[in-house]
N, C-alpha and C positions, 0 to 999 in steps of 0.2 A: 135565578139560574143564569150563570155566566155562559160565555160563548162555548167553552170547552165542555161544560156540563150539558149544554144542549146537544152537542155532537155525541157525547157519551150516552145520553138518554136515547137518542135515535139509534145508535149502534146497538145498545142493549136490547131494544125492542126488536130490531131486525134480527139479532142473533137468536132470540127466542123462537121466532117464526122459522128460522133456517135450521135450527138444531136437529129437526127430524128429516131434513132433506136426504134423499137417497143419492147414490152414486150417479145415476142417470141425470138427475137434476143438476148436480154439481158439474158434471162433465159438459152438459149443455151450456151452462153458464161460461165455462172456460172456452169452449169452442166458439161461442159468440164473441168473447173478448178477443181471441186470436184473430178471427176473421175481421173484426171491426178495426183492430190496429193496422192490419194490412190495407184495408179499404180506405182508411183515413190518414194515410201517410202524408199527404199534402198538408192536411190540417196540423199534423204533429210537427212537420218541418217548419211551418210558419211560426208556430209557438216557440220551437226550439231556437229559431233564428233570433228571436227577441232576447232570449236568455244569452245566446252567444255574443250578440252585439253589446249587451250590458257587461258581460264578462271581459270583453276586450277593452271596453271603455274604462272599466275599473282596474285594469292591469292584472287580471287573474293569471296565474302561472300556466305555462303550456300544459303541464301534466293535469292540472285541475280542469282546464278547458277540454282536454281529451276525455275526462270523465263525464263532462256535461254534454258533449256533442252527440247528436243522433243523426244517423244516415241510413241509407237503404239496408246496408248489411246489418246494422245494429237493430233496426226494426224487425228485419227478418229473424235475427237471433232471438229477440224478445218474444216474438210470436211463436217461434219454434220452441222456446222454453215453456211457454204456456201449454203447448200441445204435449210436451214431454210430461209436465205435471198431470195433465189430463189422462195420460196413459198409465200413470202410476196407480197401484192398488190404493183404494180408499182405506185409510187406517181406522176410521170411525166404526165402531161396532166390533172390532177385533177382540176376541176373548183371549186374555193373557193367561188365565188360569181359572180353575174351578174345583170346588171340593164340597163334600157332604159332611156336615158336623154330626156328632153322635145324637144331638137333639132333633135331627131331621132338617135343620136349616141347610138349604143349598146356596152356596156363596160363589159368585162369579166376579172376576175382575175384568172390566171391559174398558176399552179405549174410547174416550169421548172428547168432544171439542173443548178448547180452552174457554171460549165464549167471545170476549172482545179483546183483540190484540191491538196494542198501540206500537207504531214504529216511528222512531225519530231518526232521520238520516240526513246526509249532506247532498252534494251536487251530482248524484248519479241517477238520472231519471229512470234508468232500467230497473232500479230498486223499487220504484213505485209499482210497476207491474209485477215483478217477481214476488214482492211481499203480498200484494193483494191476492194473486192467484193461489199461492201456497195457503194463505189463510182461508180462502174460499173452499179449496179442496179438503181442508181439514175441518170444515164445518163452522168456521169462525166469521165474525164480522171484524173489520179492521179500520182503524183510524190512522191515517198517514200524515206525518209532519215532515216535509222536506225543507231544505234550506231556501232562503230567499233567492239565491242565485239560479234556481231551477223552477221558480214559481210558475212561469208561463208554461213550460213543458209539463210539469206535474199537474197543473190545472187541466190542461188539455187531455192528458192521459187518463186522469180520474173521470173526467166528464165522459169520455168514450167508454170506459168500463161501466160506469153507471148506466149509460144508455143501453149497453149490451145486456146488463142484468135485467133491466126493465123489459127488454125485447123477449126474454124467456120467462117473464112472469115472476121474477124475484125482486125483493126490495132493493131499491137503489142504495139505501143507507147501509147495506152490507159493506160498501166501500165509501169512505169519506176522506176528504183532504182538509187539513187545517190550513185555511187560506190566509190566516193572519200569521205573519212571520216574525212578530216581535217576541222579545224574551219573556215578557210577562205571560203570553199565551203558552209558550213552551213550558214555563214553570207550572202553570195551571194544569197542563197535560200530565206532568210528572206527579201531580197530587190528585189525580182523578180517581180516587178510591170510591168504590161502589159502582163504577162503570167499567174501568179497565181491569181485566184479569191479569194481564202481564204487559210490560213495556220493554221493548227491545231497541236499544240505540245501535245505530250502524254508521260508522264514520271514523274520524280521527280520534286520537287519544283524548284531546280536550273535550270533545262532545261526550264521549263515553264516560269519562270520569265525572263530568258535570251531572249527567243523568244518575250515575251510581250514587253520588253524594247527595243529590237533592231530592230524588224521587221518594215518595212514600208508598207508591204502588210497587208490587213485585217486579224486579228487573232481571233480565237475562243479559249478562255482560258479554258483549262481543268485543273482539280484540283488535287493537292496533297491531300492526305486523312488523316488529323488529325481528325478521327471520334470518336464518343463517344457513350457509353451506360450509361444511368442513371437508377439505380435501386431505385425505389420509396419506401417509407415506407409501402405502401399497396401491394407491389409486391408479387406474388407467387414466393417464393424463388427457388423452383426447376426449374420453367420456367426461372427465371432470370439466374441461373447457366448455363442452356443449351444455352441460347441466348448469354451470355457473352463469354462462352467457344467457341461457334461456330464463333462468330464475331472476336475473337482474333486468334484462333488456326487452324481453318479449312484450311486457306491459308494466313498466316500472311504477305506475301510479296506483297499483292495487296492493291490498294488504298481504297477499301471499308472495309478493316479490321480495327477494332477499335484500338486506341492507348491509350485512357484514359477511365477508368471505374469510374463513379461517384456513390457513395452509400450513401443513406440516413443514417444519424447517428443512428436513432432509430433501424435499423435492421442490422447495421454493425456487431455487435458481433455474430449474428446468421448466417449472409450471408457470411462474408469474409472467414471463414474456409472452407465452402462448395465450394466456387469458387476457393480457393487456391488448394484444392484437385484436382479439374478438371484441373487447370493450371499445377500442378505438373506433371501430366501425359505427358506434353510436355516440361517440364523444363522451364517454363516461369519465367523470372526474373521480380520481382515486385518492382517498385519504389513507395513508399507510404508516405502519410503524417503521422503526429505523431500518430493519432488514429489508422491508419492501422498498424503502427509499433507496437503499444501496443497490438493490438489484434493478429497479426500474428507472432510477434517475430523478432528475429535477422536476419532471412533470408531476410527480406525486406530491400531494399536499401533506405535510406532517400531521398525523392523526393525534387528536386530543382525547382525553377521557370522555368528553361529551359525544364524540363520534361513535363510540361503541354503543351508545344508547339512542342514536338518532334514527328516526324513520324518515328517510330522505324523500321517498315517493317521487323520485325523478332519476335522472341519469347521473347519480353519484353512488359511491360505495366505499365502505371502510374495509381495509384488508389488514389482517394481523397474522403473524406467524406464531405457531405453537409447537411444543416439543412432543406432544402425545395426544391420544384421544381423550385421556383424562383431563388434560389441560384445556382441550377444546370444550369439553362438557362443562368444566368449571367456568369458562368464559361465558358460555351460552346461558348457564343458570344465573349468572350475575346480571346479564343485560337483556335476556329474552323477555318478550311479552307473552310467551307461552303459546304461540300461534303455530308456526311450522319450522322445522329444522331438518337438514339433510346431511348425510355423510356419503362421500364417494370413496369406496374402499374395495379391495379384493380380499380383505381379512374378515372372515366370518366372526372371529373373536372380537374384533374392534366394532363390527356392526352390532353385535349383541350388546356390547358395553354401551354403545351410543343409544340403542333402543331402551335399555334398562335403566339408564341414569339421567334421562331427560323427561320432564313432565309436561312438555308442550302437547297441544291438542293433536297435532299430526307430526309424526317423525318418519323420515324417509331413508331408505338405503338405495343408493344409486338411481335416484330419480329427482326431478325438479320439484321444488316447493310450489310451483305454479299449479299443481294438481289439487291443492286444497281448495275445493270448489264443489258446490252442491251438484252441478251438472256432471262434472268429471267423476264424482263419486257415485253417480247413478241416481241422485235424488231429484233430478230435474232442477228447476231454479232453487235458489237457497234464500233463506231469510237473513242469513248472516253467519259468521263463524264464531262460535262461542269459545272463549278461553277460560271459562270457569269450569267447575267440576260438578255442580249440582244440576240435575234435570237434563241438561243438554250440553254436549261438548263437541267441538269441531264444526264442520259444515252442518247447518241446521235445515233439515228438510221437513217433511210432513209430520213425522213422529214427534219432533220437538214442539209442534204446535198443538199437540193433544195432551190430555191428562188422563187419568184413569178414575173409574167409579166402581165401587163395590155394589153389586146388585144381589140382593138376598131374597130368596123365596121360601116362605114357610107355609104351614097349614094350621096356624092358630097358636104358635109357640109364644109363651110369655116367660119373662125372666124373674 
């Protein structure tokens, strides 16, 4: 039995003992985790400082360092997210339907835990806690595999969570961390059939595609975020500036930040200087088409075909002018990762066209794409944002971490 199989066996055993846990037991575990995270801040910061020092030494980009950094506000946010999940209804045991067959069999469809969930993610230690507590609330055990750049932070966070579980009489092995960060161990995790019931990658496009292509266990594909805002000819320009600025600069390193701004040519001359002024406050580098270059001048970098497909994850954006909502949708369909798209418009007809002709997981009218988030949707913390169409789509909360079981009661029927 190799390292990953050992973790898998422990998780499977823990999941069996936890499957019958009631809501009170689950919530006691989450309350203990939230309190422990707040009480152990100094311990967490000490571990995170080691990761940050290594990140700076290795030349990690500013946006990636931002993902890695933990401070008082972020710990408070993480603990608050745990309590939000704790306050959510327990999905396990919900009866989705029931019927009586002519032969007397009573059939019920009931929501049940997945069992053992695996998460592979990159340098955001908040994911370590978000993923664990969502899995626990949904009745699952979880195996977490973060990137080597966050190994000190993740090890500390998982140790604190395991201690909290033990303090309320639950198995520590409900939450485990893959402490080996080599590629061979990651590959073993992707082939952990018989132990993992589902594997969820959360991170950049390279990680996600590697898992999708290599895994032999079931995978829920979460998405890289090449997201778009389209400013229609009828848009309120001040609203459009606020939405575009928020969607790009409020936190550019996350997957629901926009990477391309599409602008109707009829309002480009009036709108582009306004949005550039907002972007200039954050030193956003603009890649633009010929019209954008003509309007905004030499500071604009000529856009290439590759720019329309680039997830910058920083203070850069591609801007293109289009002639209609149809052309905007054509562009989005060609380059989108099917994550989040927004239209700013006063035209109900164009809004409906935009909603009906895009197949991204979240489509907005007159609002920022930054709302594609489990907490903002009322799910508490999220496990990721699914861009696939089977089982789970969009921000994945508790329901995405459950499956269903048919429960049939008879009185001696045979077939």
